[in-house]
Structure formats: C-alpha cells, structure tokens
C-alpha positions as CSV (number, residue, x, y, z in Angstrom):
1,M,168.5,43.0,91.5
2,D,165.1,42.8,92.4
3,E,162.7,40.9,90.0
4,P,160.6,43.0,88.5
5,T,157.0,42.7,89.6
6,V,154.1,40.9,87.2
7,N,152.8,45.0,86.5
8,E,156.0,45.5,85.4
9,L,156.7,42.4,83.3
10,V,152.8,42.9,82.0
11,R,154.4,46.5,80.8
12,A,157.4,45.2,79.4
13,W,155.9,42.6,77.1
14,I,153.1,44.5,75.7
15,G,156.0,46.9,74.4
16,G,156.8,43.5,72.5
17,W,153.5,42.5,71.9
18,I,152.0,45.7,70.1
19,V,155.5,45.5,67.5
20,S,154.8,42.0,66.6
21,R,151.4,43.2,65.5
22,G,151.5,46.5,64.0
23,A,149.0,47.5,67.1
24,A,148.7,51.2,67.8
25,D,150.8,52.6,70.9
26,P,149.4,51.6,74.6
27,V,146.4,54.1,76.3
28,D,147.3,54.6,80.4
29,E,144.5,54.1,82.1
30,P,144.3,54.0,85.7
31,W,143.5,50.0,86.1
32,G,146.4,48.8,83.1
33,W,146.0,50.2,79.8
34,S,144.3,50.0,76.4
35,I,145.8,48.9,72.8
36,D,143.4,49.7,69.6
37,V,144.2,46.3,67.3
38,G,142.6,47.3,64.4
39,Q,141.4,43.6,63.2
40,P,137.5,42.8,63.1
41,H,137.7,39.7,65.7
42,Q,140.0,42.1,67.7
43,V,139.0,46.2,67.3
44,A,140.9,46.5,70.7
45,R,142.2,44.8,74.4
46,H,142.3,46.4,77.9
47,V,145.2,44.6,79.5
48,L,145.0,44.8,83.3
49,P,148.1,42.7,85.1
50,E,147.0,43.7,88.5
51,P,142.9,42.8,88.1
52,A,140.2,44.1,90.6
53,E,136.7,43.4,90.0
54,A,134.9,46.7,90.1
55,D,137.4,47.3,87.6
56,V,136.6,44.5,85.7
57,R,132.7,45.2,85.7
58,T,133.2,49.2,85.1
59,L,135.1,47.6,82.0
60,V,132.2,44.8,81.1
61,A,129.6,46.8,81.4
62,A,131.3,49.7,79.4
63,T,131.9,47.0,76.0
64,T,129.1,47.4,73.2
65,A,131.5,47.0,70.3
66,P,131.8,43.2,69.5
67,G,135.9,42.3,69.1
68,T,136.7,43.9,72.7
69,W,139.3,41.5,74.1
70,L,140.4,41.4,78.6
71,K,143.4,40.2,79.0
72,L,143.2,39.6,82.4
73,F,146.5,38.9,84.9
74,A,144.4,36.2,87.2
75,D,143.2,32.7,86.7
76,D,139.6,32.5,85.1
77,D,137.8,31.0,88.4
78,T,138.4,34.2,90.2
79,V,137.6,35.8,87.3
80,R,134.5,34.0,85.8
81,P,132.1,35.4,88.5
82,W,133.3,39.3,87.3
83,L,132.0,39.4,83.8
84,G,128.1,39.5,82.1
85,P,126.4,38.0,79.0
86,G,128.4,37.9,75.7
87,W,131.8,37.3,77.4
88,R,133.3,34.0,75.8
89,Y,136.6,32.0,77.2
90,D,140.2,31.8,75.0
91,V,142.5,29.6,76.1
92,P,143.9,30.8,79.4
93,G,147.2,31.6,79.2
94,Y,150.7,32.1,81.1
95,L,153.2,35.8,81.0
96,M,156.1,33.7,81.0
97,T,160.2,34.7,81.3
98,L,163.5,33.4,80.5
99,P,167.1,34.9,80.2
100,L,168.6,34.6,77.0
101,A,171.5,33.3,76.1
102,A,173.4,31.9,72.8
103,G,172.7,28.9,70.8
104,R,171.2,29.5,67.3
105,P,170.0,24.9,66.2
106,A,170.1,22.9,63.3
107,A,166.8,21.6,61.8
108,P,166.2,17.9,61.7
109,A,166.7,16.4,59.1
110,G,164.4,16.6,56.5
111,Y,164.1,20.2,57.3
112,T,165.2,23.7,56.6
113,L,165.3,26.2,58.8
114,T,165.3,30.1,57.6
115,S,165.2,33.6,59.7
116,W,164.9,36.9,58.6
117,E,164.2,41.1,60.5
118,R,161.3,43.3,59.3
119,G,160.8,46.0,61.8
120,G,162.4,45.4,64.5
121,V,160.4,42.0,64.4
122,V,162.9,38.8,64.1
123,R,160.9,35.4,61.9
124,A,161.9,32.1,61.7
125,L,160.4,29.6,59.3
126,V,160.7,25.8,59.5
127,R,159.4,24.3,55.9
128,T,160.4,20.6,54.5
129,V,162.8,20.0,51.7
130,D,160.3,20.7,49.5
131,G,159.4,23.9,51.1
132,H,155.7,22.5,53.1
133,F,155.5,25.0,56.0
134,A,156.0,22.7,59.0
135,A,156.8,25.6,62.0
136,R,157.3,29.5,62.3
137,G,156.9,32.4,65.6
138,Q,158.1,36.0,65.7
139,L,159.8,37.9,68.1
140,A,160.1,41.8,68.7
141,V,163.1,43.1,70.2
142,T,162.4,46.1,72.5
143,G,165.4,47.4,74.2
144,A,166.6,45.0,76.7
145,V,163.2,42.8,76.4
146,A,162.5,40.0,73.2
147,V,158.9,39.1,73.4
148,A,157.9,35.9,71.8
149,D,155.0,35.8,69.8
150,Q,152.6,33.2,67.3
151,I,155.2,30.2,67.9
152,E,153.0,27.4,65.8
153,T,153.8,24.1,64.2
154,D,151.4,22.4,61.6
155,P,150.0,19.5,62.8
156,A,151.1,16.8,60.6
157,H,154.7,17.9,62.0
158,R,154.1,18.3,65.4
159,R,156.4,16.0,68.1
160,R,159.5,16.0,65.6
161,G,160.8,19.2,67.6
162,L,160.7,21.8,65.5
163,G,158.8,24.3,68.1
164,S,162.4,23.7,70.0
165,V,163.6,24.7,66.8
166,V,161.7,27.9,66.3
167,M,162.6,29.1,69.6
168,R,165.8,28.1,70.3
169,A,166.1,30.6,66.3
170,L,164.3,33.2,68.3
171,Q,166.1,33.3,71.5
172,D,169.2,33.6,69.9
173,A,168.5,36.2,67.7
174,G,167.1,38.1,70.5
175,H,170.3,37.2,72.7
176,R,172.6,38.6,69.7
177,A,170.1,41.9,69.3
178,G,171.2,42.4,72.4
179,A,168.0,41.8,74.6
180,E,168.6,40.5,78.2
181,T,165.0,38.5,79.0
182,G,162.5,36.7,77.0
183,L,159.4,37.0,77.1
184,L,156.0,35.5,75.9
185,V,152.6,34.8,76.8
186,A,151.7,30.9,76.9
187,T,148.7,28.5,75.8
188,P,148.6,25.4,77.6
189,E,149.8,23.4,75.5
190,G,153.2,25.7,74.4
191,R,153.3,25.9,78.5
192,A,154.6,23.1,78.4
193,L,157.5,23.8,75.7
194,Y,158.6,26.8,76.9
195,A,159.0,25.0,79.9
196,A,161.2,22.2,78.9
197,L,163.7,24.9,77.5
198,G,163.7,27.3,80.2
199,W,161.1,29.3,80.8
200,S,159.4,30.3,84.1
201,V,155.9,30.6,84.4
202,R,154.8,34.2,86.3
203,A,151.4,34.5,86.6
204,P,148.3,33.7,84.6
205,M,145.9,35.4,82.3
206,A,143.1,35.0,81.8
207,S,141.4,35.5,78.3
208,L,137.8,37.0,77.1
209,C,136.6,38.5,74.2
210,Y,132.8,40.1,73.9
211,A,131.1,38.2,71.2
212,P,127.2,38.5,72.4
213,R,126.4,36.8,68.3
214,S,128.7,34.0,68.7
215,D,131.0,31.7,69.8
216,G,134.0,34.1,69.7
217,P,136.6,34.5,67.7
218,A,140.3,32.6,68.8
219,D,142.9,35.6,69.8
220,A,144.7,36.6,66.7
C-alpha cells in the first residue's frame, strides 16, 4: 500500500482536530481548507498542506480579522517573505504519525491515571495522589485515524515520564477503538517526546496569527 501524501495526512489531521476542538466542518478551498473555530483569539484558520506563494499572499492581503490563523505546511523561513505586517509567528509545528498498538501504561508512584470518552474524544488525566493536576491530553478517533491534541504537563511535574504515560494511554485507547494510525502536530519541545515514543515527522508546519495591535495570542 502506498504511503499517504502530506495532503492526505493533513486532511486526516483536520478531521480529528475539529472533533477534538468542537470546530466547524472544514470548507474546501483551491489551496486547502478553511475552518471556523469561533474563539476570541482564534476566529478561523486556513490550512494549506502545500502552500504556494501566490495563495499565501492572496490570503494575507484579504485578511482583516484579528484572530485569523494560517497553518502552512512548510518551514518558517520558506513562508516568511510572503507575509505582511501584523502577522505573528507561533512556535513551529511538526506533523507526526505513528502506527498504533496496544499497551496501556500505569502511572508512576505518587500519581493516578484516569481516562474517559465523551463525544468521540478520549481524555487522559494524570493527577497526584492528593488530586493535584499533573498532565493531560486528548484523542479524537475518526475511523482509521486518531488525532492526539492538547498534550500538556504541569511545569512542576515535568521530567517524570508523565507525558509518556498520557501518550501511551491515548495510543492504546485509539488502538482499542479501531484506529490504525496516530496523527498529531507537535511543538519543538513535544517533538522529542513523541520521537522517543516512535512517532515520525512527516512535514514541518509554520503557524501564524493575524494580530496587528498585539504580540499575538498563543494557539489554543
């Protein structure tokens, strides 16, 4: 079987991301997809799996609403000359994949692991034994693909393997739900964790927000 293209992987990632975030269905565009998100700092996003300079310049010129995001599957240096004033870079992302397999982990001593499913989204939560938040993540299963999202570890509990616990719990949940492939977009910091768990980078992603009168919000 042929390996999926970046275009196909990005479309699959979008399918899970909108379920995870409760966003609107993507609208097909000649260059990719537009998604209404409906948050104050992320009104909408345009996703271009194979960004071309002319398309990006057209989108940039047409954008007037703060909180509009561009997700361009290319590295920052490639797209930087195509932008105008008011666009702020978020941290770069990396589209990553993993063949899913069984293997639910146990939380380390001093922590508990809880998971539940609601509305097609599986959530994993790690807390201390006295109930303090330590780490979390969620996974949207859409057929053969499961998209991991919003993985985070409290700074006070980092370097204790809790991110790996969350990811292994989500990977196992996706496998048990019938998904074959895991998908996510990693931050530079998360990329190292996911690579250690067997995830492979498939494409870089430049992430930009139109915020003409501020430093720009972080991606939500």
